[in-house]
N, C-alpha and C positions, 0 to 999 in steps of 0.2 A: 599368357596366350588364350587366344579366342578357341575354344575347341568345341567342334560339332560331336555330340554325343547319340546316337540311336538307342533305342531301348532305354530313354534317360527317366521316364517315369515307372519303370519296372522295378522288380525285387532289388535288382544290384544297381540299375541305374539311380533310383533313389537314395542310395546310400553315396554313390560316386559325385553326384551333383552338389551336393552340400561340401565334399570333400575337397572337389576343385575350388569352388567358391571360396571357402575357407583360406585354401593356398593361394588366393589373390588371382585365378584365372576368371574370364569370361566364358559363359556355358551357351551354346546353341542346342535346345534340345528338340528332337523327332516328337512329334506328338499326332497319333493318328484319331484322337477323340478330343471333344471339350474338357472332359473330366482331366486328360492328361494334359492337356494345355494349362488348365486351370492349377493344377499340381506343379507344373514347371514355373510357373509364374509365380505363384506363392513361394517357391523355393528359391527365386532369384534369378531363374534361367531365362534367356531369350527363348522365343516358340517358333519352331519350323514346322508347318503343318504338312503332313503327309504320311506315307507309309514307306516300308521298304521296296515296295514295288514300284514306287515313283522315282524312276531313275533320273530324271532330269532335277527333281528335287534334291536328291542327294548330291548330284554331281555340283550343282550351284553352291549348295551349302559346304561341300568340302572346299571349293575354290575360294569361298568367302572365309575360311578358317584357317587356322595356324597348326591345326591337326584333328584327326578324326580319331574317335573311340567306337568302335561298333558292336554294341551288345544285343542289337535286337536279333530275334529269330523267330519263325513263325512256330512256336512251341504247341499253340492251339489247334493246327492240324499235324504237327509232327507227331504228337501223342495219341492221335485219334485216328492213324491211318495212314497218313501221307507223309512221312517223313522225306521222302524222297522229293516230294514237291517243295517243302520247307527247305531242304537243302540245297536244290537248284535255285530258288529265289534268293536265298543267302548268297550263293556264288556270283549271280547277276549283280547284286549290291557291290560286293567285293571287288569285281570288276570294273564296275564304274567308280568306285573310289581309287582304284589303282590308277586308271586312267587320268582322275583328277590331279592327283599328287604328284603323278609322275614329274622327275625332275625337279622336284622344289625342295627336297631333304626334308619336307615336313613330316611328323609323325604320324601313323597309322597303326592302333592297335585294334586286335582282333580277339574277341572271347570265343576261344575254342574250348576242347573238353578232354577230360582224362580218362572217361569212361571206354574201355574197350581198346585202349593205346596198347597195353601189353599184357594181355590176360595172363594172370598166375605169376608174373613175373613183378619186380619193382621197377617202375617206369622213372626215368629221369629225365632231364630236360634234353639229353642227346638222344633218346629213344626216338626211332623214326617209325611213323605210323605206317601199317599196310594199306596200300591202295590197291583194292582186289574189285573195285566194280559194284560193291555191295551199297545200298542206300547210304548207310552209316559212312561209310569209305567216302563219300562226296565232300563230306565235311572236312576230312581229312586232307582231300586234295585241295579244298578250298584255303585252308590253314598253309598248306605248302606253297600256294600261289601268292599268298601274303608275305610269306618269308621270302620268295624270290623278288618281289619288288623292290629289296634291297637293291639289285642291279640296276634299276630303273631310277634310281635316285629318290627312293622313299625310306624313310628311317622305320621300316615296318618292323612290328613284334606281334606275336601270339601270346595270349594268356592263355593256357590250359587249365580251366577251371575243375575243380574238383566236383564229382557228381552232386554233391550235397554241400550247398552254400546256407549255412544255418542262420539262426537268429530270430527274434521275436517279430512275428507278423509272417513267417515264411509259411508258402502255401505249396511248395514243393514236395520232394521225396519224404521226408521226415514227416510232415502233416498228412501225406498220403499213409504213411504206416500207422500212424496214430489213427486215422478215421477207418482205416481196415480192421485194426484190433479193436477198436470199439464196436464196429458193426458186427464183428465176427463174433467176440467174447472170447478171442484168445489171441496173444500177439505171437505171430508167427515169423518163423525164418526158414529158408530153405535148405533141406539137408541136415548137414551139421552145423551149419551156422558159421563154419569158420573162415569164410571168404570176407575180404576185407574192402573197405571204402575208405579212401582219403577224404577230409572234410576241412573246410574252410569257414569262420565267420564272416558273414558279408560284409561286416565293416573293416576287417582285414584285406578281403578281397578288392573292397573298394579303393584302399588305399595303395594297393599293388597296382591297379590300373593307371591311378593317379602318377605312380612314379615312372610306370612305364611309359606313358606319354611325355613325361619331362625328359626322362634320361635314358631309356632303353636303346642300346647301340642298334642299329639296322641289322635285321635278321636274327633278333634274339627271340628264343623261346623259352617262356618263363612258366613257372607251374603256381597256379593258385590254388596250393593246399597248405594247411598250416599243420594237419596231422597226416602222417604216410598211411595209417590203415586201420581203422576202428571194425572188429567183425559186426557182422550183422546180428550174430546172437547176441553179443553185447547190448547193442541199439534194443534189440526186441526185449531184453530183461529190464532194461530201465523202463521201457514203454509199459510191459506188464505189471511193474511194481507201481507205477503211477496211476493206471488204470484199476488196477485190482483184479487182473484176469490172467489165466493160466500163460505160461510161456512155452510154445510148443513147436516142434518142427513139423513142415509141410513137405511132401513129398513134391520133388521137382516136376513130375509130371502134372501136378495140381496146380501149379504156379499162376497159370492164366485164371483158374476158376477161384481161387482163393484170393489173390491180390491183384487182378484186373490187369491194367496195361502195365503196371510196375513189375509184374512177374517177369516179364521180358528182361528186365534188368536187374532183378534183386539177387540173382545168383552170381553175378560178375565179381571176380576177385581182381581187384584193380588198384593195389596199393602204389604210392607215388612218393618220390622225396622233392624236397624244394630246396635243396643244398645250394645249387648253382644261382638259382634265384635269389635268395638270401645273399649271397657272397656279392652278385653283380649290382643289384640295387639298394642293398642294406636295408632288406625289408625284414621287419620283425614282427610277426604276428603277436597280439597283445590281449585279444578279445578270449572270452571262454571258450575250451575244445567243446566237440559235438556232446559227449556224455554228460559233461558239465552243464552245457546250455540245456540239454534237455532235463537234468536233475532242477533247472531252476522254475520248471512249472508251467512256463507260458505255452508250451504246446498242449497242454491239458486243460486250459483255462475253460474254452467251450468247445463245443463239437466241432472239429475241423472239416472241412469239405474236402471231398476227394479232389485234388488238385489235376489240372490238364498240363501243367508245366512245373 
């Protein structure tokens, strides 16, 4: 298959592209910079220059491909005050892909999210997100629109990713927690720290996206999590041990002051299963779990910069 991938040079995309190529597929990768284009060329992919705002570029690339995997999202603006703007841009891109692929029976795989899906409950692939008009629910509505493309002749699926997609080189949530602990001199968690986050190694997540574009039935909801939920306190304890700093509770009202932008997310309780996903695609995560990955030490080799995505 000739597969068009947005976000192809990003954290997950840079693992997905080699996985696709190793499986015998051809890859067209969207690149918005010379550095991204060079990385894709080195990896063996074909380059499509543009951004997620270049709707004509997206349409033409989708038409020229046998399938689309949409990973790109404007995390740079989403986590610095304009989540709604990022979500609206994502919806425009998705609608463009939907129109381009309608009636073709070609696959379209969207990267969604598990965070906030079912607060305090264990989410399954059958859990339906609330659409309440909030900025974050725009992404949920976009995911629902992708699933609805099944009725228009698109083999559409949504992979709901765990909030932490970890591995060596990560500059996301876990790297930000490490950077915060190093800067503050304490490894913190909110309240009693019993809230849980699901997690997945990025190489396992990449394999799931490849399986989805290859064989997920139209309208499939898939869960990109290898572990149902790890408590934030357990994460904080591993970080504190590696950095040699105390592990302490932070009052919820001080979340923003202590953790910055991450404070808005750190208190979420968002466990999620992957049972149906494993059964549907025979997906078997094989890489280290989150705590084991943290214990490998690569998150602590050099001071981690506070991440924006």
